[in-house]
C-alpha positions in Angstrom: -66.2 3.4 123.5 -62.5 3.9 122.8 -60.5 1.1 122.6 -63.4 -1.3 122.3 -64.1 -4.0 119.2 -67.1 -3.7 117.8 -67.7 -7.1 116.5 -70.8 -7.1 113.9 -72.0 -10.8 112.7 -74.2 -9.4 109.5 -71.2 -7.7 108.2 -68.4 -9.2 105.6 -65.4 -6.8 106.5 -63.4 -9.0 108.5 -62.9 -8.2 112.7 -59.2 -8.2 114.4 -60.3 -10.9 117.0 -62.2 -13.7 115.3 -62.3 -14.9 111.6 -65.5 -16.8 110.1 -64.9 -19.8 108.4 -68.8 -20.3 107.6 -71.4 -18.4 107.4 -75.2 -18.2 106.6 -77.5 -15.4 107.8 -81.7 -15.6 106.9 -84.1 -12.9 108.2 -82.2 -11.4 111.3 -80.4 -14.3 112.2 -76.7 -15.3 111.9 -74.9 -18.3 112.5 -71.1 -18.4 112.1 -68.2 -21.0 112.6 -65.2 -18.6 114.1 -61.4 -19.4 114.5 -60.4 -17.1 117.1 -56.7 -16.8 118.1 -55.5 -16.7 121.9 -56.5 -13.2 123.0 -54.7 -11.8 126.7 -57.0 -9.1 127.5 -59.3 -7.4 124.8 -62.7 -5.0 125.3 -65.5 -6.4 123.0 -68.9 -5.4 122.2 -71.3 -7.4 119.8 -73.8 -5.4 117.5 -76.2 -8.7 118.1 -77.1 -10.7 120.7 -74.9 -13.7 120.8 -74.3 -17.2 121.5 -70.7 -18.1 121.7 -70.7 -21.9 121.8 -67.4 -23.4 123.1 -66.0 -26.0 120.1 -62.4 -26.8 120.8 -59.5 -28.3 123.2 -60.4 -26.4 127.6 -58.9 -23.7 128.4 -59.4 -20.9 130.3 -62.0 -17.4 129.9 -61.1 -14.7 131.7 -63.8 -12.1 131.9 -65.4 -8.8 133.4 -69.0 -8.1 132.4 -70.8 -5.1 131.4 -73.2 -5.5 134.4 -69.7 -6.8 136.7 -67.1 -4.7 138.1 -64.9 -8.5 139.1 -63.0 -9.8 136.4 -63.4 -13.7 137.0 -62.1 -16.6 135.4 -64.1 -19.1 134.3 -62.4 -23.3 133.1 -64.4 -23.7 130.1 -65.0 -26.9 128.0 -66.2 -28.2 124.6 -70.4 -27.7 125.2 -70.1 -24.6 127.3 -71.3 -21.0 126.1 -71.7 -17.6 126.6 -74.1 -15.0 126.0 -73.1 -11.4 125.1 -75.8 -8.7 124.7 -75.9 -6.5 122.1 -74.3 -2.7 122.8 -73.0 -4.1 126.0 -69.0 -3.9 126.1 -67.6 -6.9 128.0 -63.5 -7.4 128.5 -62.5 -10.8 128.2 -59.2 -12.4 127.2 -58.8 -16.4 126.9 -55.8 -18.8 127.1 -55.2 -20.5 124.0 -56.4 -20.4 120.4 -60.6 -22.1 119.9 -63.3 -22.6 117.6 -66.4 -21.2 118.3 -70.2 -21.6 117.2 -71.4 -18.6 117.0 -75.3 -17.6 116.7 -76.8 -14.0 116.6 -79.9 -12.5 116.7 -80.6 -8.7 115.7 -83.6 -7.1 117.5 -85.9 -7.8 114.6 -85.7 -11.6 114.7 -85.9 -11.8 118.3 -89.5 -9.6 118.5 -91.2 -11.0 115.6 -90.5 -14.8 116.7 -90.6 -14.5 120.2 -92.4 -11.5 121.1 -96.0 -12.3 121.3 -94.6 -15.5 123.4 -93.9 -12.7 126.2 -96.8 -10.8 125.4 -94.6 -7.6 123.6 -91.4 -7.5 126.0 -88.7 -9.7 125.7 -86.6 -10.6 128.8 -83.7 -8.5 128.8 -80.7 -10.8 129.2 -77.6 -10.0 131.0 -73.9 -11.1 130.1 -73.3 -14.8 131.1 -70.1 -17.1 130.5 -69.4 -20.8 130.8 -73.2 -21.9 130.7 -74.0 -25.8 130.5 -77.5 -26.2 128.9 -78.6 -29.8 127.6 -81.5 -28.3 125.5 -79.5 -26.1 124.4 -76.4 -28.0 123.1 -79.6 -30.6 121.2 -80.8 -27.1 119.2 -77.3 -25.7 118.8 -76.5 -29.6 117.1 -79.6 -28.8 114.8 -78.2 -25.7 114.0 -74.8 -27.0 113.0 -76.7 -29.0 110.5 -78.3 -25.5 108.6 -74.7 -24.4 108.6 -73.8 -26.8 105.9 -77.7 -27.5 104.6 -77.4 -25.6 101.6 -81.6 -26.5 100.4 -84.2 -24.1 101.0 -85.9 -26.0 103.5 -82.6 -26.0 105.1 -83.3 -22.3 105.5 -87.0 -23.4 107.4 -85.1 -25.0 109.7 -82.7 -22.2 110.5 -85.6 -20.2 111.0 -87.7 -22.7 113.2 -84.9 -24.0 115.0 -83.5 -20.4 115.4 -87.1 -19.4 117.2 -86.7 -22.6 119.6 -83.0 -21.4 120.5 -84.5 -17.8 121.2 -87.2 -19.2 123.1 -85.2 -21.2 125.5 -82.7 -18.7 126.3 -85.1 -15.6 126.9 -87.3 -17.8 129.2 -84.8 -19.8 131.1 -81.8 -17.0 131.2 -83.9 -13.5 130.7 -84.8 -11.3 133.7 -88.0 -11.5 135.3 -89.1 -13.8 132.7 -92.9 -15.6 133.0 -93.0 -19.1 131.2 -94.5 -18.9 127.8 -98.3 -19.8 127.9 -98.7 -23.8 126.8 -100.1 -24.5 123.4 -103.1 -26.7 122.9 -104.3 -28.5 120.0 -103.2 -28.3 116.2 -104.1 -25.9 113.5 -107.5 -26.7 113.1 -109.6 -28.4 109.9 -109.7 -24.9 107.8 -105.6 -23.4 108.7 -104.2 -26.9 107.8 -105.6 -27.3 104.6 -104.5 -23.6 103.8 -101.1 -24.7 105.3 -101.3 -28.2 102.9 -102.2 -26.2 100.1 -99.6 -23.3 100.8 -96.9 -25.7 101.2 -98.0 -28.1 98.1 -98.3 -24.4 95.9 -94.9 -23.5 96.8 -93.1 -26.7 97.1 -90.3 -25.0 95.0 -89.8 -22.3 96.9 -87.5 -21.4 99.7 -90.8 -21.6 102.3 -89.5 -19.2 105.3 -91.5 -20.5 108.9 -92.0 -16.6 108.9 -94.7 -16.7 105.9 -96.1 -20.1 106.9 -97.0 -18.5 110.1 -98.6 -15.6 108.3 -101.1 -18.0 106.5 -102.1 -19.9 109.6 -102.5 -16.1 111.2 -100.1 -17.2 113.9 -97.1 -15.7 115.2 -93.8 -17.6 114.5 -93.7 -19.1 117.8 -97.2 -20.7 117.8 -97.4 -21.9 114.6 -94.5 -24.4 115.3 -96.3 -25.7 118.0 -99.6 -25.9 116.2 -98.3 -27.3 113.0 -96.5 -30.2 115.3 -99.2 -31.0 117.3 -101.3 -31.3 113.5 -98.7 -33.6 111.6 -96.7 -35.0 114.3 -93.8 -33.7 113.0 -91.5 -30.2 112.2 -92.4 -28.1 109.5 -89.0 -28.6 108.1 -89.2 -32.4 108.0 -93.0 -32.4 107.0 -91.4 -30.4 103.7 -88.7 -32.1 103.4 -90.7 -35.8 102.9 -93.2 -33.7 100.5 -90.5 -32.5 98.2 -89.1 -36.4 98.1 -92.5 -37.8 97.4 -92.8 -34.8 94.3 -89.6 -36.1 93.4 -90.9 -39.5 93.1 -93.7 -38.7 90.8 -91.3 -36.5 89.1 -89.2 -39.2 88.4 -91.5 -41.7 86.9 -93.6 -39.5 85.2 -91.5 -36.7 83.5 -88.3 -37.5 81.3 -86.5 -34.8 83.1 -83.0 -34.9 83.9 -82.1 -35.8 88.2 -79.9 -32.3 88.0 -83.3 -30.7 87.0 -86.0 -32.4 89.1 -83.0 -30.9 92.4 -82.8 -27.6 91.5 -86.7 -27.9 90.2 -87.8 -28.8 93.9 -85.0 -26.8 95.7 -82.3 -28.8 96.3 -79.2 -26.9 95.5 -77.3 -29.7 93.6 -77.7 -33.5 92.1 -75.6 -34.6 95.0 -77.5 -32.9 97.4 -80.8 -33.9 96.3 -79.6 -37.9 96.0 -77.9 -37.7 99.6 -81.1 -36.4 101.0 -83.5 -38.6 98.7 -81.0 -41.8 99.7 -81.6 -40.9 104.1 -85.0 -40.8 103.4 -85.6 -43.8 100.7 -82.9 -45.9 101.4 -82.0 -45.6 97.3 -80.7 -43.4 95.1 -82.7 -41.5 92.8 -81.3 -43.3 89.4 -82.0 -46.6 91.1 -85.6 -45.6 91.9 -86.2 -44.4 88.4 -84.6 -47.6 87.0 -86.4 -49.9 89.5 -89.9 -48.4 89.7 -90.4 -46.8 86.0 
């Protein structure tokens, strides 16, 4: 593919067509914020399936998608997104500098997290431009928060929301896709106890969705649905609440510093722990210790 620029979101090497300003990668999914200079027209191929969401001022996107012989112009504003299948070159250009929020998914992530929902046959997605989808926008708003959340629970949120996003995209925009079967009921008593015990034993660790699903003997897709049906909240919220409850116990009974407690429970710093604690309790760890000890 002479004259084609490859964009690999797992690589640390700078790309000639975009500059990554913020990036997190976990278990086959990469979330990035990118500054992208004006481009009169370039042949581009992404190494991963990628979603580009426009975050800046309106502009025109001129592109010839992989499956089309026609070059078309799309007016694009904040909230529009484009889908780029892996290893399928498209000729694209845009009329101004822009900022994009990008979610790149490796095939291993897609097959592992949602393959079971489609009986092992993940639908094919063709290149698409200038789409709007309120459900996708809502999921991406959650991923934006994950981009600035350095906690171990932030990683679990990335797993869960990334799985939900993949399911939405392949169900809605996949070729000949059939809706995944609805999931009824929760985890059941024995699975519920096993998951609760697993979380309690690993509160100080980076608990991933795949590990929780494996503990329950379910696929990540089915586990996320069953967990919420059982507990009334997603795993990331439940684990954060348990960490804050454990922090309260440690603040009242342990003489360790607040920083040591924060790090012991998987928070990235004293300030990050304080921010989460305040959001969930309405007070700070130091004030809680002072007023309740």
